[in-house]
DSSP file (Angstrom, degrees, kcal/mol; ACC not computed):
  #  RESIDUE AA STRUCTURE BP1 BP2  ACC     N-H-->O    O-->H-N    N-H-->O    O-->H-N    TCO  KAPPA ALPHA  PHI   PSI    X-CA   Y-CA   Z-CA
    1    1 A X              0   0    0      0, 0.0     2,-0.4     0, 0.0    29,-0.0   0.000 360.0 360.0 360.0 129.9    0.0    0.0    0.0
    2    2 A X        -     0   0    0    119,-0.0     2,-0.5     0, 0.0   115,-0.0  -0.814 360.0-147.7 -92.7 134.9    1.3    3.4   -0.9
    3    3 A X        -     0   0    0     -2,-0.4   114,-0.1   114,-0.1   118,-0.1  -0.895  30.5-100.5-104.7 131.3    0.4    6.2    1.5
    4    4 A X    >   -     0   0    0     -2,-0.5     3,-1.1     1,-0.1   113,-0.1  -0.170  21.3-142.9 -54.5 135.6   -0.2    9.7    0.0
    5    5 A X  T 3  S+     0   0    0      1,-0.2   112,-0.2   111,-0.1    -1,-0.1   0.717  97.1  60.7 -70.6 -22.3    2.8   12.0    0.4
    6    6 A X  T 3  S+     0   0    0    110,-0.1    12,-0.5     2,-0.0     2,-0.3   0.267  92.3  84.8 -94.3  14.2    0.6   15.0    1.0
    7    7 A X  E <   -A   17   0A   0     -3,-1.1     2,-0.3    10,-0.1   110,-0.3  -0.759  68.0-140.3-106.1 157.4   -1.0   13.6    4.2
    8    8 A X  E     -A   16   0A   0      8,-2.6     8,-2.2    -2,-0.3     2,-0.3  -0.873  21.7-152.3-109.8 153.0    0.3   13.6    7.8
    9    9 A X  E     -AB  15 115A   0    106,-2.4   106,-2.9    -2,-0.3     2,-0.2  -0.922   5.3-144.9-130.6 150.7   -0.2   10.5    9.9
   10   10 A X    >   -     0   0    0      4,-2.3     3,-1.5    -2,-0.3   104,-0.1  -0.701  29.9-115.9-107.1 163.5   -0.5    9.6   13.6
   11   11 A X  T 3  S+     0   0    0      1,-0.3    -1,-0.1    -2,-0.2   103,-0.0   0.695 117.4  61.7 -67.8 -18.3    0.7    6.7   15.6
   12   12 A X  T 3  S-     0   0    0      2,-0.1    -1,-0.3    57,-0.0    57,-0.1   0.323 122.8-105.7 -91.0   7.2   -3.0    5.8   16.2
   13   13 A X  S <  S+     0   0    0     -3,-1.5    15,-2.6     1,-0.3     2,-0.3   0.799  74.8 133.7  75.6  33.1   -3.4    5.4   12.4
   14   14 A X  E     - C   0  27A   0     13,-0.2    -4,-2.3    17,-0.1     2,-0.3  -0.777  38.8-153.1-100.2 157.6   -5.3    8.6   11.6
   15   15 A X  E     -AC   9  26A   0     11,-2.8    11,-1.8    -2,-0.3     2,-0.4  -0.921   6.9-164.9-124.6 156.3   -4.4   10.8    8.6
   16   16 A X  E     -AC   8  25A   0     -8,-2.2    -8,-2.6    -2,-0.3     2,-0.5  -0.989   2.7-166.9-140.3 133.0   -4.9   14.5    8.0
   17   17 A X  E     -AC   7  24A   0      7,-2.4     7,-3.0    -2,-0.4     2,-0.3  -0.980  18.8-148.6-116.9 129.7   -4.6   16.3    4.7
   18   18 A X  E     + C   0  23A   0    -12,-0.5     2,-0.3    -2,-0.5     5,-0.2  -0.750  22.3 178.1-106.9 147.3   -4.5   20.1    4.9
   19   19 A X  E >  S- C   0  22A   0      3,-2.6     3,-1.9    -2,-0.3     2,-0.3  -0.895  74.8 -45.5-142.4 111.4   -5.7   22.8    2.6
   20   20 A X  T 3  S-     0   0    0     -2,-0.3    -2,-0.0     1,-0.2     0, 0.0  -0.502 123.9 -25.8  58.1-123.9   -5.0   26.3    4.0
   21   21 A X  T 3  S+     0   0    0     -2,-0.3    84,-3.0    -3,-0.1     2,-0.5   0.181 120.0  94.6-105.2  18.8   -6.1   26.1    7.7
   22   22 A X  E <   -CD  19 104A   0     -3,-1.9    -3,-2.6    82,-0.2     2,-0.4  -0.925  56.1-161.9-110.8 132.7   -8.6   23.2    7.2
   23   23 A X  E     -CD  18 103A   0     80,-3.0    80,-2.7    -2,-0.5     2,-0.5  -0.943   9.6-149.1-114.5 133.9   -7.7   19.6    7.7
   24   24 A X  E     -CD  17 102A   0     -7,-3.0    -7,-2.4    -2,-0.4     2,-0.4  -0.879  24.1-162.1 -96.8 131.4   -9.6   16.6    6.4
   25   25 A X  E     +CD  16 101A   0     76,-3.0    75,-3.4    -2,-0.5    76,-1.5  -0.906  22.0 140.5-122.6 141.4   -9.2   13.6    8.7
   26   26 A X  E     -C   15   0A   0    -11,-1.8   -11,-2.8    -2,-0.4     2,-0.3  -0.891  48.4 -86.2-154.3-173.9   -9.7    9.9    8.3
   27   27 A X  E     -C   14   0A   0     71,-0.4   -13,-0.2    -2,-0.3   -14,-0.1  -0.757  49.0-104.7-101.7 156.3   -8.3    6.5    9.3
   28   28 A X     >  -     0   0    0    -15,-2.6     4,-2.4    -2,-0.3     5,-0.2  -0.266  23.6-110.9 -78.8 163.7   -5.6    4.9    7.3
   29   29 A X  H  > S+     0   0    0      1,-0.2     4,-2.0     2,-0.2     5,-0.2   0.887 121.1  54.9 -56.1 -41.4   -5.8    2.0    4.9
   30   30 A X  H  > S+     0   0    0      1,-0.2     4,-2.1     2,-0.2    -1,-0.2   0.925 107.5  49.4 -59.4 -45.9   -3.8    0.0    7.5
   31   31 A X  H  > S+     0   0    0      1,-0.2     4,-2.1   -18,-0.2    -2,-0.2   0.917 110.0  49.4 -62.2 -44.6   -6.3    0.8   10.2
   32   32 A X  H  X S+     0   0    0     -4,-2.4     4,-1.9     1,-0.2    -1,-0.2   0.868 110.6  51.1 -66.7 -33.4   -9.4   -0.2    8.2
   33   33 A X  H  < S+     0   0    0     -4,-2.0    -1,-0.2    -5,-0.2    -2,-0.2   0.899 109.9  49.9 -67.5 -39.2   -7.8   -3.5    7.2
   34   34 A X  H  < S+     0   0    0     -4,-2.1    -2,-0.2     1,-0.2    -1,-0.2   0.872 112.8  47.4 -65.6 -36.6   -7.0   -4.2   10.9
   35   35 A X  H  < S-     0   0    0     -4,-2.1    28,-0.7     1,-0.2    29,-0.3   0.856  95.1-158.8 -72.4 -35.7  -10.6   -3.4   11.9
   36   36 A X     <  +     0   0    0     -4,-1.9     2,-0.4    -5,-0.2    -1,-0.2  -0.591  57.8  11.7  84.9-153.8  -12.2   -5.5    9.1
   37   37 A X  S    S-     0   0    0     -2,-0.2    25,-1.7     1,-0.1     2,-0.4  -0.418  76.7-142.2 -66.0 115.2  -15.8   -4.8    8.0
   38   38 A X  E     +G   61   0B   0     -2,-0.4    23,-0.3    23,-0.2    53,-0.1  -0.642  27.1 170.4 -82.4 130.4  -16.9   -1.5    9.5
   39   39 A X  E     +     0   0B   0     21,-2.9     2,-0.3    -2,-0.4    48,-0.2   0.589  61.4  21.1-116.1 -16.8  -20.5   -1.5   10.6
   40   40 A X  E     -G   60   0B   0     20,-1.8    20,-3.3    47,-0.1     2,-0.4  -0.979  53.8-167.2-156.6 139.8  -20.9    1.8   12.6
   41   41 A X  E     -G   59   0B   0     43,-0.4     2,-0.5    -2,-0.3    18,-0.2  -0.995   6.3-160.7-131.3 127.7  -19.2    5.1   12.8
   42   42 A X  E     -G   58   0B   0     16,-3.0    16,-1.4    -2,-0.4     2,-0.3  -0.936  18.4-177.3-106.4 124.8  -19.8    7.7   15.6
   43   43 A X        -     0   0    0     -2,-0.5    14,-0.1    14,-0.2    36,-0.1  -0.826  24.8-109.2-121.2 157.9  -18.7   11.2   14.7
   44   44 A X        -     0   0    0     12,-0.3     2,-0.3    -2,-0.3    -1,-0.1  -0.175  38.7-100.0 -74.8 176.3  -18.6   14.6   16.6
   45   45 A X    >   -     0   0    0      1,-0.1     3,-1.9    34,-0.0    31,-0.2  -0.757  39.9 -97.7 -96.4 144.6  -20.9   17.5   15.8
   46   46 A X  T 3  S+     0   0    0     -2,-0.3    31,-0.2     1,-0.2     3,-0.1  -0.346 111.8  36.5 -55.0 140.9  -19.8   20.5   13.7
   47   47 A X  T 3  S+     0   0    0     29,-3.2    -1,-0.2     1,-0.4     2,-0.1   0.123  85.8 123.9  98.4 -20.0  -18.8   23.3   16.1
   48   48 A X    <   -     0   0    0     -3,-1.9    28,-3.0    27,-0.1    -1,-0.4  -0.455  51.9-142.8 -71.3 147.7  -17.2   21.0   18.7
   49   49 A X  E     -E   75   0A   0     26,-0.2     2,-0.3    -2,-0.1    26,-0.2  -0.881  18.9-178.1-115.3 147.9  -13.6   21.7   19.6
   50   50 A X  E     -E   74   0A   0     24,-2.6    24,-2.6    -2,-0.4     2,-0.3  -0.957  21.8-130.4-139.8 155.0  -10.9   19.2   20.4
   51   51 A X    >   -     0   0    0     -2,-0.3     3,-2.3    22,-0.2    19,-0.3  -0.725  50.4 -80.1 -97.8 156.5   -7.2   19.2   21.4
   52   52 A X  T 3  S+     0   0    0     -2,-0.3    19,-0.2     1,-0.3    21,-0.1  -0.338 120.5  22.8 -55.1 131.8   -4.7   17.0   19.6
   53   53 A X  T 3  S+     0   0    0     17,-3.8    -1,-0.3     1,-0.3    18,-0.1   0.253  90.0 132.1  93.4 -12.3   -5.0   13.5   20.8
   54   54 A X    <   -     0   0    0     -3,-2.3    16,-3.1    16,-0.2    -1,-0.3  -0.442  66.0-107.9 -69.7 144.5   -8.6   13.8   22.1
   55   55 A X  E     + H   0  69B   0     14,-0.2    14,-0.3     1,-0.1     3,-0.1  -0.588  36.0 179.4 -70.0 133.7  -11.0   11.1   21.1
   56   56 A X  E     -     0   0B   0     12,-3.3   -12,-0.3    -2,-0.3     2,-0.3   0.465  58.9 -42.0-113.7  -5.8  -13.5   12.5   18.5
   57   57 A X  E     - H   0  68B   0     11,-1.0    11,-2.6   -14,-0.1     2,-0.3  -0.981  59.6-100.0 168.6-167.4  -15.6    9.4   17.9
   58   58 A X  E     -GH  42  67B   0    -16,-1.4   -16,-3.0    -2,-0.3     2,-0.5  -0.981   9.9-145.1-146.2 157.7  -15.4    5.7   17.4
   59   59 A X  E     -GH  41  66B   0      7,-3.0     7,-2.9    -2,-0.3     2,-0.5  -0.992  15.6-159.0-124.9 126.9  -15.5    3.1   14.6
   60   60 A X  E     +GH  40  65B   0    -20,-3.3   -21,-2.9    -2,-0.5   -20,-1.8  -0.907  14.8 173.7-109.2 130.6  -17.2   -0.3   15.2
   61   61 A X  E     -G   38   0B   0      3,-3.4   -23,-0.2    -2,-0.5   -25,-0.1  -0.678  51.4 -94.8-120.9 179.6  -16.4   -3.3   13.1
   62   62 A X  S    S+     0   0    0    -25,-1.7   -26,-0.1    -2,-0.2   -24,-0.1   0.721 126.5  41.5 -66.4 -18.8  -17.3   -6.9   13.2
   63   63 A X  S    S-     0   0    0    -28,-0.7     2,-0.3     1,-0.3    -1,-0.2   0.834 124.1 -24.1 -94.9 -39.3  -14.1   -7.5   15.2
   64   64 A X        -     0   0    0    -29,-0.3    -3,-3.4     2,-0.0     2,-0.5  -0.955  52.2-105.6-163.7 170.5  -13.8   -4.5   17.6
   65   65 A X  E     -H   60   0B   0     -2,-0.3     2,-0.4    -5,-0.2    -5,-0.2  -0.977  37.8-172.9-112.5 131.4  -14.7   -0.9   18.6
   66   66 A X  E     -H   59   0B   0     -7,-2.9    -7,-3.0    -2,-0.5     2,-0.1  -0.979  19.5-127.7-128.7 135.8  -11.9    1.5   18.1
   67   67 A X  E     -H   58   0B   0     -2,-0.4     2,-0.5    -9,-0.2    -9,-0.3  -0.486  17.1-139.6 -76.4 151.9  -11.6    5.2   19.1
   68   68 A X  E     -H   57   0B   0    -11,-2.6   -12,-3.3    -2,-0.1   -11,-1.0  -0.954  18.8-151.6-110.6 131.8  -10.7    7.8   16.6
   69   69 A X  E     -H   55   0B   0     -2,-0.5     2,-0.4   -14,-0.3   -14,-0.2  -0.807  18.4-113.3-109.9 146.3   -8.3   10.5   17.9
   70   70 A X        -     0   0    0    -16,-3.1   -17,-3.8    -2,-0.3   -16,-0.2  -0.620  19.0-156.0 -75.9 123.5   -8.0   14.1   16.7
   71   71 A X  S    S+     0   0    0     -2,-0.4     2,-0.3   -19,-0.2    -1,-0.1   0.759  75.6  16.9 -74.2 -22.8   -4.5   14.6   15.1
   72   72 A X  S    S-     0   0    0    -21,-0.1     2,-0.2   -20,-0.1   -19,-0.1  -0.928  86.6 -96.8-141.7 164.2   -4.5   18.4   15.7
   73   73 A X        +     0   0    0     -2,-0.3    33,-2.7    34,-0.2    34,-0.6  -0.588  68.1  90.2 -80.8 145.4   -6.3   20.9   17.9
   74   74 A X  E     -EF  50 105A   0    -24,-2.6   -24,-2.6    31,-0.2     2,-0.4  -0.982  69.4 -59.8 161.8-168.9   -9.2   22.8   16.4
   75   75 A X  E     -EF  49 104A   0     29,-1.5    29,-3.3    -2,-0.3     2,-0.3  -0.910  44.7-117.9-112.7 133.1  -12.9   23.1   15.7
   76   76 A X  E     + F   0 103A   0    -28,-3.0   -29,-3.2    -2,-0.4    27,-0.3  -0.525  32.6 174.5 -68.3 125.2  -15.0   20.6   13.6
   77   77 A X  E     +     0   0A   0     25,-2.7     2,-0.3     1,-0.4    26,-0.2   0.671  64.3   4.6-103.9 -23.5  -16.3   22.4   10.6
   78   78 A X  E     - F   0 102A   0     24,-1.5    24,-2.8   -33,-0.1    -1,-0.4  -0.983  56.2-153.2-160.1 146.0  -17.9   19.4    8.8
   79   79 A X  E     - F   0 101A   0     -2,-0.3     2,-1.4    22,-0.2    22,-0.2  -0.933  32.1-113.4-120.3 151.8  -18.6   15.7    9.3
   80   80 A X    >>  -     0   0    0     20,-2.7     4,-1.3    -2,-0.3     3,-0.6  -0.667  32.8-179.3 -85.5  91.6  -18.9   13.1    6.5
   81   81 A X  H 3> S+     0   0    0     -2,-1.4     4,-1.8     1,-0.2     5,-0.2   0.786  76.4  65.9 -62.2 -27.9  -22.6   12.2    6.9
   82   82 A X  H 3> S+     0   0    0      1,-0.2     4,-2.6     2,-0.2    -1,-0.2   0.906 102.2  45.2 -64.3 -41.4  -22.3    9.7    4.1
   83   83 A X  H <4 S+     0   0    0     -3,-0.6    -1,-0.2    16,-0.2    -2,-0.2   0.812 108.4  57.8 -73.4 -27.1  -19.9    7.5    6.0
   84   84 A X  H  < S+     0   0    0     -4,-1.3   -43,-0.4     1,-0.2     3,-0.4   0.896 116.0  36.2 -64.4 -37.9  -22.1    7.7    9.1
   85   85 A X  H  < S+     0   0    0     -4,-1.8     2,-0.3     1,-0.2    -2,-0.2   0.818 133.7  26.9 -81.9 -33.3  -24.9    6.3    6.9
   86   86 A X    ><  +     0   0    0     -4,-2.6     3,-2.2    -5,-0.2     4,-0.2  -0.654  67.3 173.9-131.0  74.8  -22.7    3.9    4.9
   87   87 A X  T >> S+     0   0    0     -3,-0.4     3,-1.6     1,-0.3     4,-0.6   0.721  70.4  76.6 -59.3 -22.1  -19.7    3.0    7.1
   88   88 A X  H 3> S+     0   0    0      1,-0.3     4,-1.8     2,-0.2    -1,-0.3   0.672  76.0  78.7 -64.5 -14.1  -18.4    0.5    4.5
   89   89 A X  H <> S+     0   0    0     -3,-2.2     4,-2.7     1,-0.2    -1,-0.3   0.870  87.6  57.7 -59.0 -36.0  -17.2    3.4    2.4
   90   90 A X  H <4 S+     0   0    0     -3,-1.6     4,-0.3    -4,-0.2    -1,-0.2   0.897 105.6  49.0 -63.3 -39.5  -14.2    3.6    4.8
   91   91 A X  H  < S+     0   0    0     -4,-0.6     3,-0.3     1,-0.2    -1,-0.2   0.889 116.1  43.6 -64.0 -37.9  -13.3    0.0    3.9
   92   92 A X  H  < S+     0   0    0     -4,-1.8    -2,-0.2     1,-0.2    -1,-0.2   0.834 135.8   7.6 -78.2 -33.5  -13.6    0.8    0.2
   93   93 A X    ><> +     0   0    0     -4,-2.7     5,-2.5    -5,-0.1     3,-1.6  -0.449  64.7 165.5-152.5  67.4  -11.8    4.2    0.2
   94   94 A X  T 3 5S+     0   0    0     -4,-0.3   -67,-0.2    -3,-0.3    -1,-0.1   0.805  82.8  42.7 -59.9 -33.0  -10.1    5.0    3.5
   95   95 A X  T 3 5S+     0   0    0    -69,-0.1    -1,-0.3    -5,-0.1   -67,-0.1   0.318 127.3  22.5 -98.6   8.7   -8.0    7.8    2.0
   96   96 A X  T X 5S+     0   0    0     -3,-1.6     3,-1.4    -6,-0.1    -2,-0.1   0.209 130.2   9.7-132.7-105.1  -10.6    9.4   -0.2
   97   97 A X  T 3 5S+     0   0    0      1,-0.3    -3,-0.1    -8,-0.1    -7,-0.1   0.673 118.0  71.0 -62.2 -17.5  -14.4    9.2    0.1
   98   98 A X  T 3 < +     0   0    0     -5,-2.5   -71,-0.4    -9,-0.3    -1,-0.3   0.197  66.7 135.8 -87.0  17.2  -14.1    7.5    3.5
   99   99 A X    <   -     0   0    0     -3,-1.4   -73,-0.3   -73,-0.1   -16,-0.2  -0.247  40.2-158.5 -60.4 156.2  -12.9   10.7    5.2
  100  100 A X        -     0   0    0    -75,-3.4   -20,-2.7     1,-0.3     2,-0.3   0.853  55.8  -2.0-106.4 -51.2  -14.5   11.4    8.6
  101  101 A X  E     -DF  25  79A   0    -76,-1.5   -76,-3.0   -22,-0.2     2,-0.4  -0.916  48.7-137.1-140.2 163.1  -14.3   15.1    9.6
  102  102 A X  E     -DF  24  78A   0    -24,-2.8   -25,-2.7    -2,-0.3   -24,-1.5  -0.986  27.6-168.3-119.2 139.1  -13.0   18.4    8.5
  103  103 A X  E     -DF  23  76A   0    -80,-2.7   -80,-3.0    -2,-0.4     2,-0.8  -0.982  26.3-128.4-133.0 137.0  -11.4   20.6   11.2
  104  104 A X  E     -DF  22  75A   0    -29,-3.3   -29,-1.5    -2,-0.4     2,-0.3  -0.768  40.1-127.9 -81.4 114.0  -10.3   24.2   11.4
  105  105 A X  E     - F   0  74A   0    -84,-3.0   -31,-0.2    -2,-0.8     3,-0.2  -0.472  23.5-169.8 -74.1 125.9   -6.7   23.9   12.6
  106  106 A X  S    S+     0   0    0    -33,-2.7     2,-0.5    -2,-0.3   -32,-0.2   0.904  80.3  23.1 -79.5 -44.8   -5.9   26.0   15.6
  107  107 A X    >   -     0   0    0    -34,-0.6     3,-1.9     1,-0.1     4,-0.3  -0.895  60.1-169.8-128.8 100.4   -2.1   25.5   15.6
  108  108 A X  G >  S+     0   0    0     -2,-0.5     3,-1.7     1,-0.3     4,-0.4   0.765  84.5  73.0 -61.5 -23.4   -0.5   24.5   12.3
  109  109 A X  G >  S+     0   0    0      1,-0.3     3,-1.2     2,-0.2     4,-0.3   0.743  81.1  72.3 -63.9 -21.3    2.8   23.8   14.2
  110  110 A X  G X  S+     0   0    0     -3,-1.9     3,-1.4     1,-0.3     4,-0.3   0.773  83.7  68.9 -63.5 -24.4    1.1   20.6   15.6
  111  111 A X  G X  S+     0   0    0     -3,-1.7     3,-1.6    -4,-0.3    -1,-0.3   0.816  87.3  66.2 -62.4 -29.4    1.5   19.1   12.1
  112  112 A X  G <  S+     0   0    0     -3,-1.2    -1,-0.3    -4,-0.4    -2,-0.2   0.725  94.5  58.7 -64.7 -20.8    5.2   19.0   12.7
  113  113 A X  G <  S+     0   0    0     -3,-1.4    -1,-0.3    -4,-0.3    -2,-0.2   0.544  94.5  83.5 -85.8  -7.5    4.7   16.4   15.4
  114  114 A X  S <  S-     0   0    0     -3,-1.6     2,-0.2    -4,-0.3  -104,-0.2  -0.433  83.3-103.9 -92.4 169.5    3.0   14.0   13.0
  115  115 A X  B     -B    9   0A   0   -106,-2.9  -106,-2.4    -2,-0.1     2,-0.1  -0.603  21.4-133.8 -93.1 151.4    4.6   11.5   10.6
  116  116 A X     >  -     0   0    0     -2,-0.2     4,-2.4  -108,-0.2     5,-0.2  -0.388  43.3 -88.9 -87.8 180.0    5.1   11.8    6.9
  117  117 A X  H  > S+     0   0    0   -110,-0.3     4,-2.4  -112,-0.2     5,-0.2   0.873 126.7  50.7 -63.0 -38.6    4.3    8.8    4.6
  118  118 A X  H  > S+     0   0    0      2,-0.2     4,-1.9     1,-0.2    -1,-0.2   0.929 112.1  46.6 -64.8 -44.5    7.7    7.3    4.9
  119  119 A X  H  > S+     0   0    0      1,-0.2     4,-2.0     2,-0.2    -2,-0.2   0.892 112.5  51.1 -63.5 -39.0    7.8    7.5    8.7
  120  120 A X  H  X S+     0   0    0     -4,-2.4     4,-2.2     1,-0.2    -2,-0.2   0.908 107.9  51.4 -66.2 -41.1    4.2    6.0    8.8
  121  121 A X  H  X S+     0   0    0     -4,-2.4     4,-2.2     1,-0.2    -1,-0.2   0.869 108.4  52.5 -64.2 -35.4    5.2    3.1    6.5
  122  122 A X  H  X S+     0   0    0     -4,-1.9     4,-2.2     2,-0.2    -1,-0.2   0.909 107.3  52.6 -63.8 -41.8    8.2    2.4    8.8
  123  123 A X  H  X S+     0   0    0     -4,-2.0     4,-1.7     1,-0.2    -2,-0.2   0.921 109.7  48.2 -58.6 -45.6    5.8    2.3   11.8
  124  124 A X  H  X S+     0   0    0     -4,-2.2     4,-2.1     1,-0.2    -1,-0.2   0.912 109.7  52.2 -62.8 -43.0    3.6   -0.2   10.1
  125  125 A X  H  < S+     0   0    0     -4,-2.2    -1,-0.2     1,-0.2    -2,-0.2   0.883 109.9  49.2 -62.3 -37.9    6.5   -2.4    9.2
  126  126 A X  H  < S+     0   0    0     -4,-2.2    -1,-0.2     1,-0.2    -2,-0.2   0.833 111.4  50.9 -67.4 -32.5    7.6   -2.4   12.8
  127  127 A X  H  <        0   0    0     -4,-1.7    -2,-0.2     1,-0.2    -1,-0.2   0.834 360.0 360.0 -74.8 -34.8    4.1   -3.3   13.9
  128  128 A X     <        0   0    0     -4,-2.1    -1,-0.2    -5,-0.1    -2,-0.2   0.484 360.0 360.0 -79.6 360.0    3.7   -6.3   11.6
């Protein structure tokens, strides 16, 4: 699996792609494979604020329930209602249509604490 170079990644297997001060957040292809068939996704409400590392929701699969953590601090501007209604989209396209939230980034410097695609791939190799 190739991980997009223009994304940042967390050790908890979330990704964030930024455009200006808005970040689109989802879980990685690796995370969705580990979870298996996703059956339910709980997302926050627009307007809620979170700090980096805070849980923002959960993903339930046939195997387990896993929390999703916010990669940066900020305010939720949008949630992907389509994945809430059709959670299997995350299994089909974790880095595209399966995005979870959009967040207005409070501190862009927090992105420096996240991994790039090469670092993330090294993390996965160490885990397997």
